[in-house]
N, C-alpha and C positions, 0 to 999 in steps of 0.2 A: 209304405209297402214293405213286405218282408222279402229279403232276397233268398234264393234257394239255399245258400249256405247256412243263413240264420235259421230257416225253417227246419233244416236237418238237425239243428242243436236244440230246437224247443222241445220241451218235454210234452208229449201227446197226452199225458195224464197228470196235469199239475196238481200238487197236493198229495200224491200217493206217497207212501213211505218208502224210504230207501230200502235196498235189498236186506241189509243187515237188520234194520228195524223190522221188516217183515218176518224175517228168520227168527228174531227174538220174540215176536208176538206169537208165531206158531209154537215155539218152544214153551212159552209160558202158558199157552192154552193146555199143552199136554201135560205140564208141570202141575197146573191147577187140578187136573184129573187125579193126579197123584195124591195130592192133599185131600181131595174130595172123597177119596176112598177111606182115608183116616177119620175124616169127619163123620162120615156115614157110619163106620165102626163105632165111633164114640156114641152116637145117638142110638144106634141099635143095641149096644150093650147097656147103655143107660136105660133103655125102655124095658130090658129084660132083667134088670137087676134091682132088688129092693131097696138097697142102701147105695147111693152114689153121691159123692165118693164114699169108700169104706170108712168105717169108725176110725178116728185117729189121724186121718189125713189132714194136715194143716198146711195151707198154702200162704204165702205172704202177699196178700192182695195189695197192701199199701205200696210196697216196693215195685211190685209188678205194674201197678198203675202208673207210677212215676216213670218207669223206664219205658212203658208203652208210649207215653207222651213224648219222651225223649226220642224213641225210634220214629214216631210219626213226624216230629220236628225235623229229623234228619232229611226226610223227603222234601220238606219245605226249603230247608238250606240248599239242597241240590238243585231245586227248581230256581231259586234266587240266583245261584251261581250260573246256571245255564242261561238265564235270561240276560244277566249282565255280560256274560261271554258273548252271546249272540249279538248284543248291542255294540260292545266296545272291541270285541276280537282280542282282548287282553288275556293271555294265558295265566297271568299271575292271579287275576280275579278268580278264575275257574279254579285254579290251584287252592287258593285259600277256602273257597266254599265247599270244595271237595274234601279238604283235610277236615273242616268242621263236621261235614256228613259223616267222614269215617270216624271221627272222635265220638260222635254220638252213637253211632253203630257199635263201636268198641265198647263203650259204656254199657250198652244194652246187653251185649254178649257177655261182659264180665258180671253183670248182675245176675244173668241166666246161670252161669257157672257157680256163683255164689249161692243161689237158690238150689241148684243140684246138689251141692255139698251139704245143704241143710236138711234135705229131704230124709224121711225115715222109711221110705218105701222104694222099692226098685222095680225095674220092667217086669219082673217075674213075680211080683208080690200079689198081684191081682189084675183082673181085667182093666180096672182103672189105671193101674200102674203101667201097664202095657200101653194104654192109649196115650196117657200123659207123656210117658218118655218117647213114644214114637212121634207124637205130634210136635212136642218141643224140640225134640232132638233133631228131627228133619228141618225144623225152621232154623234152629241154631246152625246147622250145615249150610243152609242157604245164606245166612248172614255171613259166615265165613267166606263163601264163595263171592257174595257181594262186595265184601271188603276187599278181596284180592282184585275183583274187577275195578273198583274205585281206584285202587292203586295203579292200574294201567292208565287210567286218565292222569293221574299225577306224572307217571313216567313219560307219557306221550306229550304232556304239556311242556316239558322241558327241552323238547326238540326246537330248534330255531325256526323251522318251517311250520311249526303248529299254528293254526289261526282259526277263524270263524268258520272256514270250510270243513273244519274237522267236527263241527258240532253234531252232525247226525250219528256218527259213531259214538260220541259221548252220551247222546240222547238214548242210544241203545242200551247202554249200560244203565242209564237212569231208569229205563222201563223194568229192567231186573230189580233195581233197588225198591222202586215203588211197589212192585209186586210182593217182594219180601215184607215190606211194611204193611201193605193190605192184608196179606195172609195172617201176619202176626195179630192184627186187630181181631179177626175171625177166631184165631187160637185163643187169644186173651178173653173174648167174649164167651167162648165154649168152656174153657177150662176154669177161668177165675170167676166169672160173673154168673153164668147160668147154673153152675155146680148143681 
């Protein structure tokens, strides 16, 4: 039988997301609408343009594919780290896997910067240039924010009181990182594959 004190502590809605997680879900839904506008612009402009992309536009499909795999794998690394942290409560485990996630994200970002330096078109060169730079630039900004959020996990995990009870906050950051990875897959397919 449940005592009145225990009944007051029971969650009346078990399985519901914590408030930070719910807030992140709402934010990501609105952020998805921002990206949706750019995807819509891409497909609308593509449908109204005879040559898409313009003559002379060469993108590095090989390296973009490699670093797309790296970015998607970074989500996998984060999931493994969170699972192990939930199971063991060991902050060192979470730190190691988060650092691996960050290293993969940074490698992706450095490749993006390398690609930008090699491009021979700008945001104002054509409609294609505008869409390319806006979609990939917006995504790159999200990667930077994601790396900063992941560094918060590293910092928080250094506190002596950090344990498994902190997992929901770290999972909230994971939602953002998984969103960044998922959006990149859509950008990659739109810009590099569907051309």
